[in-house]
N, C-alpha and C positions, 0 to 999 in steps of 0.2 A: 504494500499500499503507498501511497505518497498525496505531498502537497499537491495539489494542481493551482497553475497559476493564469488566468486567463484574460487577454485584450484583445482588441482590435487590429493590434500592431505591433510596435516594438515600445510602448511609451512603458506598457507593465513592466518593463525589466527592471524599471526604478524601484517598484515594489519589491520586484521579485529580488533583488540584489538585495534591499533590507532584510527581506524575509528570512535568506539562505545567512545573511550576517547572524542574524537573531538565534537560527535554529540548525546549525550549519550538520547537524547530524540528522538530520531528517530527508528523506527523499523527495525531489520538487521534480514535477514536469510543469514546463512552461508551454502555451499553446498562442501563438500570434496568428489571427485572423487576416492573415496579410492581402487574401483575395479580395475579403471586402473591406477592408479600412480604407477611407476612415466612418468611424459611425456616427461622428459628430451633427451629420447632416441628415442622417434615414430618418425613416417613419418608425414610430413607438414600434409596430407590428414587426419590424424588419427584423427591428434591435433585440427584440423579444426573442422574435425565430433563429435569430444568428446566434445570440447568447447560450440559447437552449442547444443547439447542435455543437457548441464549443463544448459546454458541460459534459456534454454526453460522449465527446470524443476522448477526455480529458478522465471520463470515470474509466471509460471502456480499456485507458491506456493502464488502471489501476488507481488513479485519485482516490480517496475517500472525502477529502476537503475539498472543493474548487473556491479561489479567492477571487472573486472578478476585478482585478485589477486596471478598473477602465471605469472613471468616473459616469458615462454616459453608459454604460451598461449597468453599474448599481442602480444609479437613476431612476432607470426607465424598466430594466426588466427583470432585477430582482426579484420586487416584492410579489410580482405576477407569476414567477417559476416557482416561487416559494408556497404560493398560495391554490396554484393550479396544476402544478403539474410536480413538483418533487415528490408528494408523499406516493403517486402512482409508480413513478421511477423506482424509488427503495423499495416498492413491493415486488418490483418486478427483476431488479438485481438481486435480493434477496440479502442487504446489506446495508448496514447505517453509510450515508453519504447525505453531503450537505454542501449548502452554495451560502457563501457568504461576500460581502461587498466592503466598501472601503470608504462610503459615505459616514455610515455609523461611528467607527472610531476618529473620523476626522471632527465631525460635529461634537465629540466627547472633547476632542480637543479643543477647539475653539471655544465652546460653553465653559470648559472645566468642570464639568457635570457628567453621571451618567446617565446614559439611556434612557434609562427608566425616569429619570426626574420629569417631573412636569411642574411648570411656574404656577405660583401661587398669582389667578388674576386680582390685580388690584386699581382700581377705577380714579386712583391719583397719578396726575401727569411725571412723568419720569425725567427729572432734570440732566441729568446725565447720561449721555447713552453713546455708547462704542461703536464705532461704524467699521461694517466687515465688509470687505470687499471681497467678491469671487469671479474669478476669471476663468471660463470654462467654454464647453460647448454649443452650440444652439438646442441640442436635444436636452441637455443637463440643466441649461439657464429655463427651457422652456416647462421642464419637470417641476420646476419652483421647489424642490425636492428641500433644497438649505433654507429657503425662507422658512418654510413650514414649519418643519422640525426645531429648526434653531427657535422660530417665535414659540414653540411650547414650553420651551426650556427657558430663554432667556428673554425679560420685557425689555432687559436695559440693552440688547445688542438688536444694532438696523444691518439688516441684509441686503446688499447689493449686488446682482448678479452682471457680469458683463459678456456677453459671446463674443469667444473672438474668431468669428467665422473663417474655417479654412487653415488655420495655423498649426494642428495637429498633423493635417496634410503635409503643409510646407516642411514639417520638422521630420514626419516621416522620410520622405521625397530627399532630404535635406539640402534644404535653400540655403543661400547663402546669409552670413550674419545681417548683412544689409537690407536684407528684404525681412527677412523675423525682425529686426528691430524697428523697421517702419510699422509692423502691422502693431508689436506689442505697445506702443509710442502711441498709434493711433487709439489703441484698445485702452490704456489707462488715461489719456486724455480725455476720452469719451464717457468714461465711468467718474472722473471728477466734475465734467460738466453736469452729468445728472444727479450728482450728489451735492453739488454748492462748494465741494473741498476734498481733500486726498482720503482716502479711506485711512483710518486708525490701524489695520491690522490687513493682512490679506492671505486667501486661498489661491493656489494653485491648482482649480479644479480640474484640470487633464493631466493624467501622468506622464504625458508626452512635454507638458512642459516643465516639467521639473529639469529636463536637458538644457532649457535657456533659462533657467532664472534669475541669472546673472542679467538678463534683459531687464526681467520684469523689476531686479531689484535697482536697476541705472534709471529705470523710467518712473518709480517710485520715490517719494522724500527719501534722503538716508535716513537708513534705520528702523524704517517700516516694517514692523515682526513680517515674516512668511510662516503660515501655518505646514510644517513639512509632516505629508500626509506617510512618505514611506516607516519612519520611524514610529507613526500614530499606527498604521497599520499592522506593523509587527508586533509590538507591545499587545496590541487586542489579538491578534491569532494566537500567541503565546500564551495570554491568561485564557483563551476560549480552549484551548489545547488540554490546559491544565484541568479545566473543568470538567471536559468532556472525554473520559479516557478511551470512551468506546471507539471514536478514532485514530488507527493508527496509522502513521504516516513513516514508517520506518525508521533506520537507525544505521543503514549502511551511508549515508550520501551521495546518493545518485543524481547527476544531472542528466537529465533529457529535455532537449528543445525542440518544439513540432511547430510546422507553419502550415495555413492553408497555402499560401504563395510558393512562392520558388525556395526548392531547396538547394543544400549548399553554405558556402561561406558567403554570411551575411555583409550587406556593408558597412562602409565606417562608421555612420552613423551610432550601430549595433553596439561598437568598441565603448562608446560614449555614455551609452545606458549603464551598457553592463560591467565595462571596467576591464575588457579583455573580448579579444573576437572571438566569435561565436560562429558555429556549424548547426543549423538548423536541419531537422528530417522532415519529410511530407509526413502531414497528418493524414490517420486512416481511420 
């Protein structure tokens, strides 16, 4: 058995790297759905179906847990899969399996509160509001998951999402820093215009954006904190596995990388996400 990590492309390797560093003895299988990347501009139904297919590939390859290392899949598909597909799939394979996302640990990090916490509703006006900016794909922004779930937990935290149309695809394609910087600068300024000022903190709500985190730091005021998704997700998964011993994840440190796209040695952009060259096998 192993931990499966799923993303529409290679951005999820930033999450995968943090998981491997945190639980090095576990076996891992990574799947990048490069044939259909990026997901950010697809319809909700497409995202749900592609994510389901990816989970099945990973479970068939030996995963007992699948982490959706993709904000778009986590925002749009996770709840649907958990409520309408997963129970029947468990029965069909006859073993414990589960699908987890990366938005819950990110929101816990942003709010400083456990997921189970719900804010007490008060009629009084809140004087000091912390402004949180979310840079994400169109599909994640459309889901409003960050606004809805954070509002349940913190009344003093205002959330503004800014869709960065096409940015994930540009990163995946290895576009020049000049072109990437132009998009990042325009999205940061667009968010500033909507809010009336810069956010106090920000989340890079697409795993692809981690690789160009410095461009977001340059575009935001110096010292603006960026909530780091990979470390938050790694901590959450470690705690989850401690509480749920029925999910076996191996102890041999095996690493397998699968793709629905082109097998073989991957482009240099992959080196930046993972920290070393990688060779992918075709997913079956």
